[in-house]
N, C-alpha and C positions, 0 to 999 in steps of 0.2 A: 772417383771411387778410390778408396784406400784399403788395402788389406795388410795385416801384420801376422806373420807366422814366426813364433819364437820357439827355438829348440833348446831344451834344457838337457844337456848331455850328462851322463852319469859321472864323468870326470870333472864336473863343475863348470865346464864351459857353457856359456849362453850365446847362442848363435841366432841372428836374425836371418831367416830364410827368404830370399827373393822367390816369389811363387808366380807361376804362369796360369794357374787355375785351380779347380777343385771345388769342393762343396762341404758343408757341414749339414748332416742329417739329424733331425730332432724328432723323436717319436715317443709320445707318452705311453703308448701301448707296448713298447719294448721293455725287456728287463733292464737294459741300460739305455737311457734315453738318447745319448748323443754319440755320434761317430763321425769320422771325417776322412776325406781324401784330399791330398794336396799334391800338385804337380810343380816341379821345379826344373830349371835347366842346369842346375849345379850337380854335375856327375860326381863330384867329390863326396857327396852324401852317401854314395853306395859303399858299404864297408868292404875293405879289401884286405884287412889283416885282423888277427885276433884282438889287437888293441882297439881298432875301429869298432869291432863287433861288441866289445865290452862297453864302449862308450854309447852304443845305440841301444843295446838290450836294457830295457827299463827306463829309457829316456822319455821325456814328456814334451808335448807341444802345447803352446797356448796360442789360440787363434782369435783374431778380432777383425771386424770390418767397420768402415766408416767413411768419412769424407775428408779430403784435403781441400780446404777452402781457397787455395791459391794465393793466400796473403801471408804465408808462413805459419798459419794455424791449422789445426786438424782436430777431429773428434772421432774416436773409435768406440765401438760397443763390443764387449767380449762375447765370444761364441762358444767357448768351452775350453777345458783343460783335458788333454787326452794322453793316454799312454801310447807311445809309438810301437806299433805292432809289426809293420812290414815296410821295407824299403827296397826298391828294385827299379831297374830300367837298363837301357843300353849304356854300358860303361864308357862308350866313346862319344856318342851323339846325344844321349838323353832322349826324351825327358826322364826324370826320376819321379816315381810315384811313391808317396808316403801315406800310409793309412794308420788310423788310430781309433781308439775307443775310450770313452770317458772313464775317469779313474775309478768308477764303481767296479770296473772289471778286476781291479787289484784285489778287492774283497771277494768277488765272485770266484776268482781262481784260487784263493787261499782256503781250500777245502778243510773242513775239520779233520784233523788226524787223530783226535780222541773225542769221545762224547763231550758235547758242550752244553752247559746248563745256563739259562738266563733267568733272571728274576729282578725284582725291584720295580722301577717305573719305566714307562716307554722311553723316556729320554736317556736314562742311565743305561738301560739295556742296549739301546741302539748305539749310543756313543762307545760303549765298551766293545761292541762287535766291530765297529768301523775302525777304532783306534787299535784294535788287535792287529790289523793289517797295515794301517797308515797311522802311526803314532802321533803325527803332528796335524792330523785332519781337523778342520773346523766343522762343528756340527751345530746347526741352529734349528730349534724346535719352535714352530709357531702354532702347533696344534695343542690340544689338551694333553695332560701328562698323567694319565691314570696308572695305578698300580696294576701290574700284570701277574697272572698266575705263573708259577715256575714251569719251565719247558726245557726239555733236553733233546738235542738233535744228535743223531747217530754219526759215527765216523764216516767221512766221505761225503757228507751232505753239503749243500751250497750255503755259505754264510750270508750271501746277498739275499737269497730267498728268505732266510731267517729274519733279516732286517725288515723286509716287506711284511712278513707275518706279524712282527711286533708292531710296526707302524699302523697296521689295520686295526689294532685294538683301540687306537686313538682316532680312528676314522681318517687316517692320513696316508700319504705316500712318501717314500724317501727317494731322493735323487740328488744329483749335483747340479747346482746352478751354473750359469755361464762362466762364473769366475772360479769354479772348482770348489765351492762351499757345499757341504752336505746339508740338505734341507729336509725337514720332516714337516710337511704341510698338508692341510686338507685340500681337496679339489674345490676351486671356486664354484659357487652356486650360480648357475645360469640365470636363475630367476631374480637374484638380488645383486649380482656383481656389476660394477660400473664397467661399461665397455672400454677396453684398453686401446682400441684403434678402430677407425672407420674405413672400411673398404668400399669405396663408392665409385660407380660408373660415371662417365661424363667428364666435362671440363674440370680440371683441377683434381680429379679423383685418381685413385691408384688401381682400380679394378681393371683387369685385363680380360679375363674370361671366367666362366663358372658353370657349375652343374649342380643339380639337386636330386636327391633320391631318398628312398626309404627301403628298409629291409627288416624282416622279422626273423632272419636266420640267427640263432644263438641269442635271441633277445629275451631276457627274463624281466618280469615286472614286479617281482618280489624276492627278497632274500631273507631266509631264516638263519640267523647267526646263533650258534649254540656253544656253550662252554661247560665242561665238567672236569674237575681236577681232584681226583681221589688222593693224590699225593699231598695236596695242601688241605684236604678235608673240606673242599668247597662243593656244595650241592649243585646239581645241574641248573643252569640259567639259560634263557634264550630271549630273542627279540625278533619279531617279524616286521621288516620294513617293506612297504608296498608303494607303488606309484599311485599317489593320492591326488594327482592333478587331473581333474575331470576333463581338461582340454587336451590331455596327452593321448596319442593314439594307443599307448600301452596302459591306459588307466585300468587299475586293478578291478574295478567294478564295471568296466565297459565291455564292448564286444570283443576285444582282444582276448578276453578270458584270463584265467589265473595261471601263470606260468612261473612258479617260484623255483629257486635253487637253494641249496642248503650249504652252509659253511660252518665248520666245527674247528675249535682250537682250545686246548687246555689253558691258554693264557687268558681266555675270556672268563672272568670270575664274578662279574656283576652284570645286571641288566643294562646299566649305562654303557659298559664296554661292549656288550652285544649290540646295543643300538648303534653305537658309533661305527662298528665294523659292518653292520648290515646296511647302514645308510651309505657308507663309502662304496661297498660292493654293488649296491643297487644303482648308484650313479654310473658305474661302469657297465653293469649288466643291461640297463635299458638304453644306454646312450646310442647304440647303432641304429635305433629306430628312424632317426633322421640324419642324413649325412650331406655334406657339401664339399665340393672340391673346387678351389678357386686358384687363379693365378693373379698376382698383383705385382706392383713394384716392390723390391725387396725391403724388408724391415728387420734388421738384425736384432732389434730389441724385443721381438716377439718371444713369448714363452708358451709351452703347452699348458692348457687350462685357461689361457686368456680368453675373454669374451670379446668377440668382434661384432660390430654393427655393419652389416652388409647391405648395401643399397644397389640392387640389380639395375640393368639398363632400362627395364620397364617400370622402374620406380618402386618395385616391391622391396620392403624393408624387413630384415630378419636379424635375429641375434644368433650367433654361432659360437661354439666353444672349440678352441683349437686342439686338435689331436696331434698332428704332425706337420712338418714343413721342411724344406731344404733351402739353405742359404747358399747362393753361388759365391764363389771367390773370384769371379771375373766379371768384367763389364758386359752387360747384356744378357746375363744368365737368367733363366726362368726362376720364379719363386712360387712353387706350388704349395698350397695350404689345404690340408684335409681336416674336416671338423667331425666331431662325434655326436653332437646334438644341436638342435635348432628350434627356434620358436619365432612367432611373429613379433614384430617390433612396431610400436605405435609411432 
């Protein structure tokens, strides 16, 4: 196993950090998907002077994990680009612990100091918000790009929450990929997406252990998305998205009953925009009805939203959608995966 931790100091120095452990946590349900903890024996990383502190405050880390093939070649997969938030440890003996948060936190912390107005399309509005805080940020939009109604946020509000509100108009989520690129993408459809990985028990498989459960707590099977924008002269519009899968335990017309929730935004100015937002929110609202928790051999290429084919020790086959996982940075570390929805697989 091979890990790479690269520190980009604010004074321009790029330092490869020898690490002794740690992990990268990835959670699609968190406002900021990725966070990390890295341990190192290098006690010189602990700032001891104002100059050291200036070089660390605002520094970034890039983390990757892969394989050294033993023949002079290697392959690594990026796990994230993080702002360094904390450095500490025993200044004589170590170890030193470094913690970081994916660079969405730079936007989240840059609160509006005056009222902020957004308009245009989803891509232009999101790009403007992100580059307001990170001028050289790369933003890739793979969702639709509808026009949004104008929206003004008050002084002191969270710009990253504003980004997510805009993305919802396109039925998408915004996050940074493992290489630090900002992505605006819809959640893959469990019913149609090609499985990204097979987690199988038995010889040659990667399945270590697993559990399965269901919960109705906080689960909605319908979302009514509504929009009204008097400032733009737009009449009220709405769309109700429901769980129309008759095989689902939360089927709208089934014994689960009707349990809708309502979402309103002045940026929703068409029925199409309301439909996109309602369908995105419905995927999240009904997802916890089936959950799975698995441990497998580590796969650093996994992404939240990926669809897994899981083959249990008894031969039961299911499709699961990834919600969160933790990638260890040391040999032998556990690799737990939590999923947000599941269905049978033929």
